[in-house]
C-alpha positions as CSV (number, residue, x, y, z in Angstrom):
1,M,-0.2,0.1,0.1
2,K,1.4,3.3,-0.8
3,I,1.5,6.2,1.6
4,N,0.0,9.3,0.2
5,I,1.4,12.6,1.6
6,I,0.2,16.2,1.2
7,F,2.8,18.8,1.6
8,V,1.4,22.4,1.8
9,S,3.6,25.4,1.9
10,K,4.0,28.8,0.6
11,D,7.5,28.0,-0.8
12,L,7.5,24.5,-1.9
13,S,10.9,24.9,-3.7
14,R,12.3,24.9,-0.1
15,A,11.4,21.4,0.5
16,S,12.5,20.1,-2.9
17,L,15.2,17.8,-1.9
18,M,13.0,16.5,0.9
19,L,9.9,15.7,-1.3
20,E,12.5,13.9,-4.2
21,M,13.6,11.7,-1.5
22,L,10.1,10.8,-0.3
23,S,9.3,10.2,-3.8
24,R,12.3,8.0,-4.2
25,Q,11.6,5.9,-1.3
26,G,7.9,5.2,-2.6
27,Y,5.7,7.8,-1.0
28,S,3.0,9.4,-3.1
29,V,3.5,13.2,-2.4
30,A,0.9,16.0,-3.7
31,T,1.6,19.6,-3.1
32,A,-0.5,22.4,-2.3
33,H,0.1,26.3,-1.7
34,R,-3.1,26.9,0.1
35,A,-5.0,25.8,3.2
36,R,-8.4,25.7,0.9
37,E,-6.7,23.3,-1.9
38,V,-5.6,20.9,1.2
39,M,-9.4,21.0,2.6
40,G,-10.7,20.5,-1.0
41,M,-8.0,17.3,-1.4
42,L,-9.0,15.6,1.7
43,A,-12.5,15.8,1.1
44,E,-12.2,14.1,-2.5
45,K,-9.2,11.6,-1.5
46,S,-8.0,9.6,1.4
47,F,-4.6,10.6,2.5
48,D,-2.5,9.2,5.3
49,M,-0.7,12.1,6.3
50,V,-0.4,16.2,6.1
51,M,3.1,18.1,6.1
52,V,2.6,21.7,6.5
53,G,5.0,24.8,6.1
54,Q,5.4,27.6,8.4
55,N,3.3,29.7,6.1
56,L,1.0,29.1,3.4
57,A,-0.1,31.3,0.7
58,D,-3.4,32.3,2.1
59,E,-2.6,31.9,5.9
60,E,0.0,30.6,8.8
61,G,0.8,27.5,9.3
62,L,-0.3,27.5,12.8
63,T,-3.6,28.7,11.8
64,F,-3.8,25.8,9.4
65,L,-3.1,23.3,11.8
66,K,-5.5,24.7,14.5
67,N,-8.4,24.5,11.7
68,L,-7.4,20.9,10.6
69,R,-7.4,19.6,13.9
70,A,-10.9,20.9,14.6
71,K,-12.1,18.9,11.6
72,N,-9.9,16.0,11.7
73,K,-7.9,15.2,15.0
74,N,-6.3,11.6,13.9
75,I,-4.6,12.4,10.7
76,P,-0.9,12.7,11.0
77,V,0.6,16.1,10.7
78,I,4.4,16.9,10.4
79,A,5.4,20.6,10.4
80,V,8.8,21.4,8.5
81,L,9.9,24.8,9.5
82,E,12.9,27.0,8.6
83,S,14.0,27.7,12.1
84,P,11.9,25.4,14.5
85,D,13.4,27.1,17.7
86,T,12.7,30.5,16.7
87,L,10.3,32.2,19.1
88,L,6.8,33.5,18.0
89,D,7.3,37.3,17.4
90,H,3.4,37.6,17.2
91,M,0.4,35.7,18.1
92,P,-1.5,34.3,15.1
93,S,-4.7,35.7,14.2
94,G,-7.7,34.1,16.4
95,M,-5.0,32.8,19.1
96,S,-4.1,33.7,22.5
97,T,-1.0,32.5,24.6
98,E,-3.7,30.2,26.6
99,A,-4.4,28.4,23.8
100,L,-0.7,27.6,22.8
101,L,-0.1,26.9,26.6
102,P,-3.2,26.0,28.3
103,H,-1.2,25.0,31.6
104,G,1.6,27.6,31.4
105,P,2.4,29.9,34.0
106,S,0.0,33.0,34.8
107,G,1.1,36.8,34.9
108,R,1.3,39.8,33.1
109,E,4.1,39.1,30.9
110,A,3.4,36.2,28.5
111,P,5.8,33.3,28.5
112,K,8.2,32.7,25.2
113,I,6.8,30.3,22.8
114,S,8.9,28.9,20.2
115,Y,7.6,27.6,16.8
116,K,8.2,24.2,17.5
117,L,6.7,24.1,20.7
118,A,3.4,26.1,19.3
119,F,3.0,23.3,16.6
120,F,3.3,20.6,18.9
121,Q,0.7,22.3,21.2
122,L,-1.6,22.6,18.2
123,G,-1.5,18.7,17.3
124,A,1.7,18.2,15.2
125,D,3.0,14.9,15.3
126,E,6.6,15.7,14.7
127,V,8.3,19.0,13.8
128,L,11.3,19.2,11.5
129,G,13.7,22.0,10.2
130,Y,15.3,22.8,6.8
131,S,18.4,22.7,8.1
132,Q,18.2,19.0,9.6
133,D,19.9,16.6,7.9
134,L,17.9,15.3,4.9
135,H,18.2,11.3,5.9
136,E,17.2,12.1,9.5
137,S,14.4,14.1,8.3
138,V,13.1,11.3,6.1
139,A,13.8,8.6,8.9
140,R,11.7,10.7,11.3
141,I,8.8,11.0,9.0
142,R,9.2,7.3,8.3
143,A,8.7,7.1,12.2
144,V,5.6,9.1,12.2
145,V,4.3,6.9,9.6
146,R,5.0,3.6,11.3
147,R,3.4,4.8,14.6
148,T,0.3,6.3,12.9
149,V,-0.3,4.2,9.6
150,S,-0.9,0.5,9.5
151,V,2.2,-1.8,9.4
152,Q,3.9,-1.9,5.7
153,A,5.7,-4.7,4.2
154,D,9.7,-3.6,3.7
155,E,10.1,-2.2,0.4
156,V,13.0,-4.1,-1.1
157,L,14.8,-3.4,-4.6
158,K,16.4,-6.6,-5.7
159,M,18.9,-7.2,-8.6
160,N,20.9,-10.2,-9.2
161,E,22.7,-10.9,-5.6
162,I,22.1,-7.2,-4.6
163,E,19.5,-6.0,-2.5
164,L,18.1,-2.9,-1.2
165,N,16.1,-2.4,1.9
166,M,14.1,1.1,1.5
167,S,12.5,0.6,4.9
168,S,15.9,0.0,6.7
169,Y,18.0,1.7,4.6
170,T,20.4,-1.2,4.2
171,V,22.3,-3.2,1.5
172,R,22.9,-6.9,1.2
173,I,25.1,-8.4,-1.4
174,A,24.8,-12.3,-1.7
175,S,22.9,-12.1,1.5
176,K,25.7,-10.4,3.3
177,E,25.1,-6.8,4.8
178,I,27.6,-4.1,3.6
179,T,28.1,-0.7,5.0
180,V,27.3,2.1,2.9
181,T,26.9,5.7,3.3
182,A,23.7,7.8,2.8
183,K,25.1,9.0,-0.5
184,E,26.5,5.5,-1.7
185,F,23.0,4.2,-0.9
186,D,21.2,6.7,-3.0
187,L,23.9,6.1,-5.9
188,L,23.1,2.4,-5.6
189,Y,19.4,3.1,-5.8
190,V,19.4,5.3,-8.7
191,F,21.6,2.5,-10.7
192,L,19.0,-0.3,-9.8
193,S,16.3,2.1,-10.7
194,S,17.8,2.6,-14.1
195,P,19.1,-0.7,-15.5
196,N,21.1,-0.6,-19.0
197,R,20.8,3.5,-19.0
198,V,23.9,5.6,-19.3
199,L,23.6,8.0,-16.4
200,S,25.7,11.4,-16.9
201,R,27.3,12.6,-13.9
202,P,25.5,15.9,-13.9
203,Y,22.2,13.8,-13.7
204,L,23.5,11.6,-10.6
205,I,24.6,15.1,-9.2
206,E,20.7,15.9,-9.3
207,R,19.4,13.0,-8.5
208,V,21.7,12.1,-5.5
209,W,23.0,15.6,-4.4
210,G,20.2,17.6,-5.4
211,Y,19.5,20.8,-7.4
212,N,21.3,23.0,-5.2
213,Y,24.6,21.2,-5.3
214,F,27.3,23.2,-6.7
215,G,30.8,21.3,-6.1
216,S,32.5,19.5,-9.0
217,P,31.0,16.6,-10.9
218,R,33.8,14.2,-10.0
219,T,32.8,13.8,-6.6
220,V,30.4,11.2,-8.4
221,D,33.5,9.4,-9.3
222,V,34.7,9.4,-5.9
223,H,31.6,8.1,-4.5
224,V,31.2,5.4,-7.3
225,R,34.5,4.1,-6.5
226,R,34.2,4.0,-2.7
227,L,30.8,2.3,-3.8
228,R,32.6,-0.3,-6.0
229,S,34.9,-1.1,-3.3
230,K,32.5,-2.3,-1.1
231,M,30.3,-4.3,-3.3
232,G,32.9,-6.6,-4.2
233,K,32.5,-9.0,-7.3
234,A,29.1,-7.3,-7.6
235,S,31.0,-4.3,-8.7
236,R,31.3,-5.6,-12.2
237,Y,27.7,-4.6,-12.6
238,V,28.7,-0.9,-12.5
239,H,30.4,0.3,-15.9
240,T,32.4,3.3,-16.3
241,V,31.1,5.1,-19.8
242,P,34.1,7.5,-20.9
243,C,33.6,11.1,-20.9
244,V,29.9,10.5,-19.9
245,G,29.1,8.6,-16.7
246,Y,28.0,5.4,-15.6
247,K,25.8,2.4,-16.4
248,L,24.5,-0.4,-14.7
249,V,24.4,-3.8,-16.7
250,P,22.5,-6.6,-14.9
251,G,24.0,-9.4,-17.0
252,A,27.6,-8.3,-16.7
253,K,29.9,-11.4,-16.3
254,Q,33.1,-11.5,-14.0
255,G,36.1,-9.9,-15.4
256,K,33.6,-8.2,-18.3
C-alpha cells in the first residue's frame, strides 16, 4: 500500500530535496500552496499524512493546523520549518497564549513560545527543520508513518545478488549486509532503478545531491569508486562510460 502525503507550503521549492527523497522511497506526495486546496483534496481523496510549512499562501501554518485539527483529529501532521526554535514574534490571528500554553504560568508577562512548541501544542506529530540532515528528516517521517499508519511490508529493490531495503536503509550483497553511506545508498538506488541506461554525472548529481549542489561533478567518481570497493564481485555490474558517466548492466559477467 502506497503512503499518500499532502505537503502544503507557500514556498515548496525549499522542500524540493525532501520531496524528491520521499518520492524515491515510494511515497506519493501531492503539493499545495493554500489551506483551501488541502481541505478540498482531503474531502475528495484519502490521505495518510499532512506536512505543513511555517506559512501558506493564504494563512499561517499554525492557523492551518488549528483549523485542521478542529475537523480531523486523527490524520498525522508533520511541520517543516525554517527555524523551529525561533520564538513567535506575534500571535497568529484568532489565537492566544493560553491556547498554546493552556497550563502555562500566569502573570502579566506572556511566556516565550517557540514555533516548534506552538506546532506541537496545536497537535503536530513531529516538527522538522530545513537545516536538519535530510536522511534524519526522512527517517523521522517514516517513524511517524510507522506509529500512525497500518504496518507496511519492507520495500525491497533487488537485482541479482544485490538487495536494497528501502525501509531499513540497508544493502545486502549475496545475503551479506555491507555498510554504505547515505550517498552511496542513494547512488546504488539510482543505478538499480535505471538498468542498462547511461547516467551522466550531472544527472547523478541532480538525483543524489540535489538541484542546489554546486560542487564538482567529479565527486560522483569518488563516491562510485568507494561504492564499488564495498560491492566486491558485484561491482562488475557498474560500468564506466568514458567522458559521460556510468551504466548498470545486470547481465555483466565476472571480468567483463
